[in-house]
C-alpha angles and dihedrals in degrees: 000000000000129000091264091061101250128109102226097050090220101088124080120238097262094180090055091048093049090049092051091046092051092049091048091053092048092049092048091051091046091051092048090050088050090053090052089050091051089053089053090048090055092045088054092059102268104107095153091055090048090051090053091050092049093049089053092049091048091054096044095044096041090133096050109086094188091053091047090052091051090048090050090052091050092049089048091053087053092050090246090137100163090051089049090051092050091052091050091049089054092049089050092051094052093048110260123183105284094221093050088051092049090050090050092048091048091053090048090051089053093049090051091053093250096133099164089052091046091052092048092049095045102038095076092045091053090053096046097039111032090173093063100107093178093058093047091048097050092040088053091051091048093049090048090055090049089055093248091131100164092051090046091053090051093052094046092049089055090048089053092048091051098039106023093168094060108099094194095078093048090052093050092045088051092055091049091049088053090052089050091052094249102130096165092055090045091050090053090053094049090048089055090050089056091046090052091049095247123139 
């Protein structure tokens, strides 16, 4: 018998690998749940506490790119842009999925008010990954702010098709329909927002 627990010495310890993999998945899910909790803390009027929680998560999950991307998104939503950038830089260094990083960077550009940069970052993602509702939503928002209303409407329609339970895109599309003088279409969007429980 070898130290790895098998007789031939050639085979890896599959039970140990599966255990480690399972623990890693559980940790990742726990960290992602902690990010969601930090967002709720911020939404309940405690942004400083949320920032502290997110900083702790970023330190403890420094080897998990998906968690770091979620942390960056939460920091961005709190307008903690430098902290968001640091989290994305860490995710880049450890080899995160390039498209996930580009989506996160595009969202961060949008939140910083850099709408041309957001459009440039998200346009290719929208083409390559038509099922990425987040990319379509934020690109639509960026295009709207750039005055490119028809393109924004197209993006938001895709976002709705991909993620029909997200009220944000319906609300944004309603505003754009109002701008285009289409009150009936706008009213339908706002009605859907109410049905989905959005504001």
